[in-house]
N, CA and C of each residue as an Amber inpcrd file, in Angstrom:
protein
   204
 -31.0100000  15.8370000  10.3580000 -31.4620000  16.4860000  11.5710000
 -30.2880000  16.5980000  12.5390000 -30.1630000  17.7290000  13.1660000
 -29.1420000  17.8350000  14.2060000 -29.4680000  16.8880000  15.3560000
 -28.4590000  16.2950000  15.9450000 -28.6980000  15.3220000  16.9990000
 -29.3540000  15.9230000  18.2280000 -29.1660000  17.1860000  18.4880000
 -29.7300000  17.8050000  19.6900000 -31.0490000  18.5200000  19.4680000
 -31.7470000  18.2120000  18.3630000 -32.9910000  18.9200000  18.0570000
 -34.0040000  18.8050000  19.1930000 -33.9980000  17.6840000  19.9110000
 -34.9970000  17.4710000  20.9620000 -34.8460000  18.4590000  22.1190000
 -33.6800000  19.0890000  22.2590000 -33.5010000  20.0960000  23.3100000
 -34.3250000  21.3520000  23.0380000 -34.8090000  21.5010000  21.8200000
 -35.6330000  22.6660000  21.4810000 -37.0630000  22.5120000  21.9970000
 -37.4160000  21.2830000  22.4110000 -38.7850000  21.0220000  22.8470000
 -39.7030000  20.6510000  21.6890000 -39.1360000  20.5600000  20.4990000
 -39.9180000  20.2180000  19.3100000 -39.8110000  18.7230000  19.0380000
 -40.8590000  18.1880000  18.4150000 -40.8070000  16.7980000  17.9840000
 -39.9350000  16.7000000  16.7380000 -39.5930000  15.4800000  16.3590000
 -38.8200000  15.2450000  15.1370000 -39.5350000  15.8660000  13.9510000
 -40.8280000  15.6430000  13.8550000 -41.6170000  16.1560000  12.7330000
 -41.6530000  17.6760000  12.7290000 -41.8610000  18.2970000  13.9030000
 -41.9060000  19.7620000  13.9800000 -40.5640000  20.3590000  13.5730000
 -39.4910000  19.7780000  14.0610000 -38.1810000  20.3310000  13.7510000
 -37.8150000  20.1010000  12.2910000 -38.2590000  18.9790000  11.7180000
 -37.9700000  18.7370000  10.3030000 -38.6600000  19.7670000   9.4140000
 -39.8450000  20.2300000   9.8090000 -40.5360000  21.2790000   9.0520000
 -39.7260000  22.5740000   9.1110000 -39.2030000  22.8940000  10.2790000
 -38.3800000  24.1000000  10.4370000 -37.1250000  23.9870000   9.5690000
 -36.4900000  22.8190000   9.6020000 -35.2820000  22.6070000   8.8040000
 -35.5780000  22.7470000   7.3100000 -36.7140000  22.2190000   6.8670000
 -37.0660000  22.3240000   5.4450000 -37.2970000  23.7750000   5.0460000
 -37.9880000  24.5300000   5.8940000 -38.2130000  25.9490000   5.5910000
 -36.8850000  26.6950000   5.4850000 -35.9510000  26.3950000   6.3830000
 -34.6290000  27.0280000   6.3190000 -33.8890000  26.6260000   5.0540000
 -34.0020000  25.3590000   4.6700000 -33.3500000  24.8900000   3.4410000
 -33.9400000  25.5790000   2.2190000 -35.2510000  25.7200000   2.1860000
 -35.9020000  26.3920000   1.0520000 -35.4580000  27.8430000   0.9540000
 -35.3620000  28.5080000   2.0810000 -34.9280000  29.9080000   2.0990000
 -33.4800000  30.0250000   1.6140000 -32.6100000  29.1390000   2.0930000
 -31.2090000  29.1560000   1.6690000 -31.0750000  28.8510000   0.1790000
 -31.8550000  27.8810000  -0.2980000 -31.8170000  27.5240000  -1.7130000
 -32.2480000  28.7030000  -2.5760000 -33.3300000  29.3520000  -2.2050000
 -33.8330000  30.4910000  -2.9680000 -32.7790000  31.5880000  -3.0650000
 -32.1200000  31.8710000  -1.9670000 -31.0650000  32.8930000  -1.9570000
 -29.9000000  32.4580000  -2.8480000 -29.4890000  31.1970000  -2.7370000
 -28.3800000  30.6660000  -3.5280000 -28.6880000  30.6650000  -5.0250000
 -29.8360000  30.1190000  -5.3910000 -30.1710000  29.9340000  -6.8020000
 -30.4420000  31.2580000  -7.5110000 -30.8360000  32.2730000  -6.7550000
 -31.1150000  33.5770000  -7.3610000 -29.8540000  34.2390000  -7.9120000
 -28.6980000  33.7680000  -7.5000000 -27.4290000  34.3480000  -7.9430000
 -26.8510000  33.6390000  -9.1670000 -27.5670000  32.6330000  -9.6720000
 -27.0550000  31.8320000 -10.7810000 -27.8720000  32.0900000 -12.0440000
 -27.1950000  32.2340000 -13.1690000 -27.8590000  32.4160000 -14.4630000
 -28.3590000  31.0540000 -14.9460000 -29.6540000  30.8570000 -14.9510000
 -30.2440000  29.5780000 -15.3210000 -30.9760000  29.6200000 -16.6590000
 -30.6320000  30.5740000 -17.4870000 -31.3010000  30.6740000 -18.7850000
 -31.1230000  29.3810000 -19.5730000 -32.2400000  28.7860000 -19.9690000
 -32.2080000  27.5650000 -20.7530000 -31.9700000  26.3000000 -19.9510000
 -31.9220000  26.4260000 -18.6390000 -31.6780000  25.2650000 -17.7830000
 -32.8850000  25.0620000 -16.8760000 -33.3850000  23.8480000 -16.8540000
 -34.5280000  23.5130000 -16.0020000 -34.0060000  22.9150000 -14.6940000
 -34.2790000  23.5710000 -13.5830000 -33.8070000  23.1190000 -12.2750000
 -35.0000000  22.8740000 -11.3680000 -35.0040000  21.7270000 -10.7200000
 -36.0510000  21.4020000  -9.7570000 -35.3990000  21.1300000  -8.4080000
 -35.7970000  21.8650000  -7.3970000 -35.2710000  21.6410000  -6.0470000
 -35.9400000  20.4090000  -5.4480000 -35.1240000  19.5570000  -4.8500000
 -35.6300000  18.3630000  -4.1890000 -35.1160000  18.3900000  -2.7570000
 -36.0220000  18.3070000  -1.8160000 -35.6610000  18.3130000  -0.3960000
 -35.9560000  16.9330000   0.1740000 -35.0130000  16.4150000   0.9370000
 -35.2220000  15.1010000   1.5370000 -34.6970000  15.1150000   2.9650000
 -35.2320000  14.2360000   3.7510000 -34.8670000  14.1320000   5.1570000
 -34.0630000  12.8620000   5.3610000 -32.8420000  13.0140000   5.8190000
 -31.9620000  11.8700000   6.0480000 -32.2060000  11.3330000   7.4540000
 -32.9640000  10.2680000   7.5460000 -33.2950000   9.6780000   8.8410000
 -32.2410000   8.6810000   9.3000000 -31.3560000   8.2720000   8.3990000
 -30.3550000   7.2590000   8.7300000 -28.9640000   7.8380000   8.9550000
 -28.8400000   9.1470000   8.9310000 -27.5640000   9.8410000   9.1280000
 -26.4950000   9.3650000   8.1460000 -26.9070000   9.1430000   6.9080000
 -25.9860000   8.7380000   5.8590000 -26.2540000   9.6080000   4.6310000
 -25.7690000  10.8600000   4.6450000 -26.1030000  11.7900000   3.5560000
 -25.6150000  11.3370000   2.1900000 -24.4880000  10.6660000   2.1200000
 -23.9810000  10.2360000   0.8150000 -24.9230000   9.2210000   0.1850000
 -25.3660000   8.2630000   0.9670000 -26.2940000   7.2560000   0.4480000
 -27.6110000   7.9140000   0.0420000 -28.0850000   8.8670000   0.8300000
 -29.3250000   9.5730000   0.5000000 -29.1840000  10.3300000  -0.8170000
 -28.0520000  10.9830000  -1.0290000 -27.8180000  11.7150000  -2.2770000
 -27.8140000  10.7490000  -3.4610000 -27.1290000   9.6220000  -3.3080000
 -27.0970000   8.6280000  -4.3780000 -28.4900000   8.0890000  -4.6930000
 -29.2500000   7.7610000  -3.6550000 -30.6020000   7.2340000  -3.8580000
 -31.5090000   8.2690000  -4.5160000 -31.4020000   9.5110000  -4.0730000
 -32.2360000  10.5790000  -4.6340000 -31.8660000  10.8400000  -6.0870000
 -30.5800000  10.8600000  -6.3890000 -30.1310000  11.0510000  -7.7750000
 -30.6430000   9.9320000  -8.6730000 -30.5860000   8.7070000  -8.1800000
 -31.0790000   7.5670000  -8.9650000 -32.5870000   7.6620000  -9.1530000
 -33.3130000   8.0500000  -8.1110000 -34.7730000   8.1450000  -8.1920000
 -35.1940000   9.1810000  -9.2310000 -34.4550000  10.2730000  -9.3300000
 -34.7930000  11.3360000 -10.2780000 -34.0240000  11.2200000 -11.5790000
 -33.2870000  10.1240000 -11.7590000 -32.5280000   9.8760000 -12.9630000
 -31.6230000  11.0630000 -13.3120000 -30.8920000  11.5180000 -12.3190000
 -29.9960000  12.6710000 -12.4770000 -28.7450000  12.2210000 -13.1930000
 -28.3500000  12.9950000 -14.1680000 -27.1390000  12.7000000 -14.9300000
 -26.0710000  13.6970000 -14.5100000 -25.0550000  13.2170000 -13.8420000
 -24.0090000  14.0900000 -13.3130000 -22.8430000  14.1220000 -14.1840000
């Protein structure tokens, strides 16, 4: 979440919904340009409440047993 989200007049929850919708739209545009024949891809969206994106990525990868 951007640190200044509260200046929009939205609650944390309201703004997180807006951010997720924007992320979904960006993902759809991005993924549509990639040839995924034979590849199963699942989009996972998460909210970093601790401002530690690297740790969140590691935890999410472990939770979904992602092999990098």
